[in-house]
C-alpha positions, 0 to 999 in steps of 0.5 A: 172907656170902660167903667172899673168899679173902685176897689172896696176900701175906696168905697168904704172911704166914700161913704165914710165922706158921704156921712161926714157929709150928711151929719151938715145936712141930716139934723142930730137926734138921739134915743134914749138908751134903756136897760132890760130888765128882764133880758140885761139887755140895752134897747132902745126907747121908741117913744124917746127920739128928739133932736139935738144940736147939730155936731158936724164932722170936721175935716180931720176928725173924718181921718181919725174914724178910720183908727178909731173904728179900727180900735172899736172893732179890735175884738173881731178884727183879731177874731178874724186873723186868729182864725185864719191863721189857724186855718193857715196851720190845719191847711199847712198839713195837706190834711183838707186838700188830701181829705177833700182829695180821697173824697172826691177822687174816692166818687169817681165814675159816680158822677151822680153822687159825685157833685151832690157829695163834694158840694156838701162837704164845702158847703160844711166849710162854708157853714162852720169855717166860714169857707170862702178864699179857702176854696181858690185852691181847690178850683184847679182839682174840681175842674179838672175832675169835672172835664175828666168826667165829660163836663165842663169847667163852670160844673167842676167851679160851680161843685166847689164854689157854690158849695161853700157859698150855700153853707157861707150863706146858710151859716149855722156857726158861721163865725164870721157873719152869724158869730159877727152880726149876733155879738152885735145885735146882743144875741146868744153866739149860734143861737136860732141854729135850728131855723138856720140849718134849714135853710141851709139844708134847703139852699144847698139842695137847690144849688145841687139840683141847679149843677147837677142838672145842668152838667148832665145837660153838658155831659148829654151834649157838650154844646150845651155848655155856656162855655162851648167855645171855651172849652174845645181850646182847652181839654186838660184832664185831672191826673187823679195820682196826683191828687195828696194821699190822705197819711196817718198824720192828716187824719190826726188832724182831722182828730184834732179838728173834730175835738176842737168843733166840740168843745167850741159847740159845748163851750158856746151852748154850755159855758157862755163862750164868745169870740175870746174863747172862741178864737184860743180854741182855733188858735188851739186847734191850728197850733196842735194840728200843726204838730200832729200833722208833721209841720213843726214848729216853725212851719206852723208858725209860718203857716199862722201868718200866711193864713191870717195875711190870707184875712187881711183883706176882710179883717180890715175892711170891720175896722174901715167899716166901723169907721162910718159907723163913727163919723155917723155917731160923733155927728149924732145923726145915726138914732136920726137915720133910725127914726127915719127908717122907722117911720117909713116902715112901722106902718107897714105888715112885719113881715113887708118890714123884714124883706125890706131890711134883707132888700137893703142888705142885698144892695148894701153886699155890692159895696161892701161884699166882706161879711164881717164887714157889712155886718160892722157896718149895717147891724148897729142900725139894723138890730135897733131898728129891728126893735122899732118896727116889732120884730126879733133881732133875730130876723134883722141878723137873718135878713143880713145873714142872707143879703149878704150871702147870695149875692156874693156868687155873683156881684163883681165887687166880690173878690172871691168869685173874681178869683175863682172865675180867674183861676177857671178861666171863665169869663165873668159875662158867662158866668153870669148869665149861667148863674141868673136863674139860680141866684132868683131861686136863692133869693126868693127862698131867703124872703120865704125864710124871713116871712117864716122867721117873723110869723113864728117870732124867730128868737130868743128875741 
């Protein structure tokens, strides 16, 4: 019988159960929390750890941890729903599809710049909108265009999915990963953007080189395709005339998006905007886009529902994952775990500690592939741990960001990965074989940036 990886919700609930059992095994302990007079942040006093009377979590408390987690993470959950709904309203106008379609179509016959340009376009979506699930609707277009130009389905899938993945991982303004993690770590929103921008360029550059190198080999000799036998059975080509025309209404929508993002950047860096203000701006962008894009009020409302609905999985994961934290908090074992981890790595060089955090996040991502969910689960532990071992919280966020992002393109628990492979009819094992070298390069480059972050004392703190 073939082993099937349990559903993400099942895995998280299993972790909640394990955490509950752990409250009966791990000694209860606490650190004193103090307010830093210089920054106003709540930090751990590293010398204050002490054991306290045990408080094991009772069976019914395990179930209560889930609604408590939903309540505790409500701000983040509704932020995800609103951003998803806003993107749904924008996408419902047809502007996204028409705009990207026009950009890709204009590059027809210019193979050497088609793939880098397409990957760059989608990487911007990943880095700003946190584009992931949204790439699925473009996969058929990418596959058909790639085949028409003499490439294969892997090339067509990769130039869209891996472009978005490089942006998502680089995430210099990704609200679902960097935004959530920095909020939990009490860092200024989107601070440290300089190093993230450099990382984004490097990760995207590596991906472009990898995909272009492969595609040119396939074009020169189709038998070099890792799915050559499957390509022989499917010779579809794209009908470029079927790409929606970019209308003046679509251009108005892009204008609204540009103005909206300009306000968000200004608000975050100059006015101290946080999740409530950013959510409001996304909502306003969506409503105005729907109206100027010709959707009408009723369709705009339905598009909002569809967009929010598409992110239900990820939004609820945040609440479920917070249930783990609730159990560990109620059982008074979080500080004991932090103390144990700190004791193990505090004697190590700080660069090794940072890389160790990164490795932990890579492993956790297999079980919690939701970026927001992983942030909700791990950052409450990693942020104070960073304080204790002498690295900045910004570096801890970077370790989470890279540990979460890269492997979403290879782990079978990633719903987005399995979705676009299904759409493109690419067997998972073929994709796995093809992407392993790229994954190695990405993970290694992530290590390099983490080491740099330690050496430059990446901050502000």
